[in-house]
C-alpha positions in Angstrom: 0.0 0.0 0.0 2.7 2.4 1.0 4.8 1.7 -2.1 2.0 2.4 -4.6 1.1 5.6 -2.7 4.7 6.9 -3.3 4.5 6.6 -7.0 4.3 9.9 -8.9 0.7 11.0 -9.4 -0.9 8.3 -7.3 -0.8 9.9 -3.9 -4.4 11.1 -3.9 -6.0 7.8 -5.1 -7.4 5.1 -2.9 -5.5 1.7 -2.7 -8.0 0.0 -4.9 -7.9 2.8 -7.5 -4.0 2.7 -7.5 -4.2 -1.1 -8.1 -6.6 -0.6 -11.0 -4.4 2.1 -12.5 -1.3 -0.1 -12.1 -3.2 -3.2 -13.3 -2.1 -5.1 -10.2 -3.9 -7.6 -7.9 -3.9 -7.2 -4.2 -0.7 -8.3 -2.4 -2.3 -11.4 -0.9 -3.3 -12.8 -4.3 0.1 -12.0 -5.8 1.7 -13.8 -2.9 -0.5 -16.9 -3.3 0.2 -16.9 -7.1 4.0 -16.9 -6.4 3.5 -19.6 -3.6 1.6 -21.9 -5.9 4.3 -21.6 -8.6 6.9 -22.4 -6.1 4.9 -25.4 -4.8 4.7 -26.7 -8.4 8.4 -26.3 -8.9 9.2 -28.0 -5.5 6.7 -30.9 -6.0 7.9 -31.7 -9.5 11.6 -31.2 -8.5 12.2 -28.3 -10.9 14.3 -26.6 -8.3 17.1 -28.1 -6.2 15.5 -28.0 -2.7 14.6 -30.8 -0.4 10.8 -30.9 -0.5 10.6 -32.9 2.7 11.8 -29.7 4.5 8.5 -28.0 3.5 5.9 -30.7 3.2 5.3 -34.3 2.2 3.2 -35.7 -0.6 0.0 -37.6 0.2 0.4 -41.1 -1.1 -3.3 -41.7 -2.0 -5.9 -39.2 -2.9 -9.6 -40.0 -3.3 -10.7 -36.5 -4.2 -9.1 -33.7 -6.1 -5.7 -33.9 -7.8 -3.1 -36.6 -7.0 -0.5 -34.1 -5.7 -2.0 -33.3 -2.3 0.4 -32.2 0.4 0.7 -32.6 4.1 2.1 -29.9 6.3 4.8 -30.9 8.8 3.5 -30.8 12.4 5.3 -28.2 14.6 5.0 -28.0 18.3 6.3 -24.4 18.0 4.0 -21.9 16.4 6.8 -19.7 15.0 6.2 -21.0 11.5 2.5 -20.3 11.6 3.0 -16.9 13.3 5.3 -15.6 10.5 3.1 -17.2 7.9 5.9 -19.4 6.6 5.7 -20.4 2.9 4.6 -24.0 3.5 2.0 -23.0 6.1 0.2 -20.6 3.8 0.6 -22.4 0.5 -0.4 -26.0 1.3 -4.1 -25.3 2.0 -4.5 -23.4 -1.3 -2.5 -26.0 -3.2 -4.8 -28.8 -1.9 -7.9 -26.8 -3.0 -6.8 -26.6 -6.7 -9.4 -28.3 -8.9 -8.0 -31.0 -11.2 -10.6 -30.1 -13.9 -9.1 -26.6 -14.2 -5.4 -26.9 -13.3 -3.1 -28.7 -15.7 -0.1 -30.2 -13.9 1.7 -31.6 -17.0 4.3 -28.8 -17.2 5.2 -25.6 -15.4 4.0 -23.5 -18.4 0.6 -25.3 -18.6 0.3 -25.0 -14.8 0.9 -21.2 -15.0 -1.6 -20.8 -17.9 -4.3 -22.7 -16.0 -3.5 -20.8 -12.8 -4.1 -17.5 -14.7 -7.6 -18.8 -15.6 -8.4 -19.6 -11.9 -10.0 -17.2 -9.5 -7.5 -17.3 -6.6 -9.8 -15.3 -4.3 -12.1 -18.4 -4.1 -9.2 -20.6 -3.1 -8.0 -18.4 -0.3 -11.4 -18.4 1.6 
């Protein structure tokens, strides 16, 4: 909010008006978008990180897509308090609808994610 307000000529507009002028989504949706892309890269091992540090794959899935994730249990609430990546991304990732989302490649995942209303998934 503060950054967009400091841009030349946008000081007197409301936050929603500034986002419309700049053609941006709200920060929460941009963060979820980025989180889902990282989840895809981690799950399909497109980046060199140990996915077990973030989450584990569910071995069988009766509903939804076959790439459901489990969060690691933590007795400490520090991860949840600071909204750690895996804490905020796993719930939205598990809500992705297999009829809409294409997991065949990163490019197809990105395209299908663009056609998805992320606000519905974050509720």
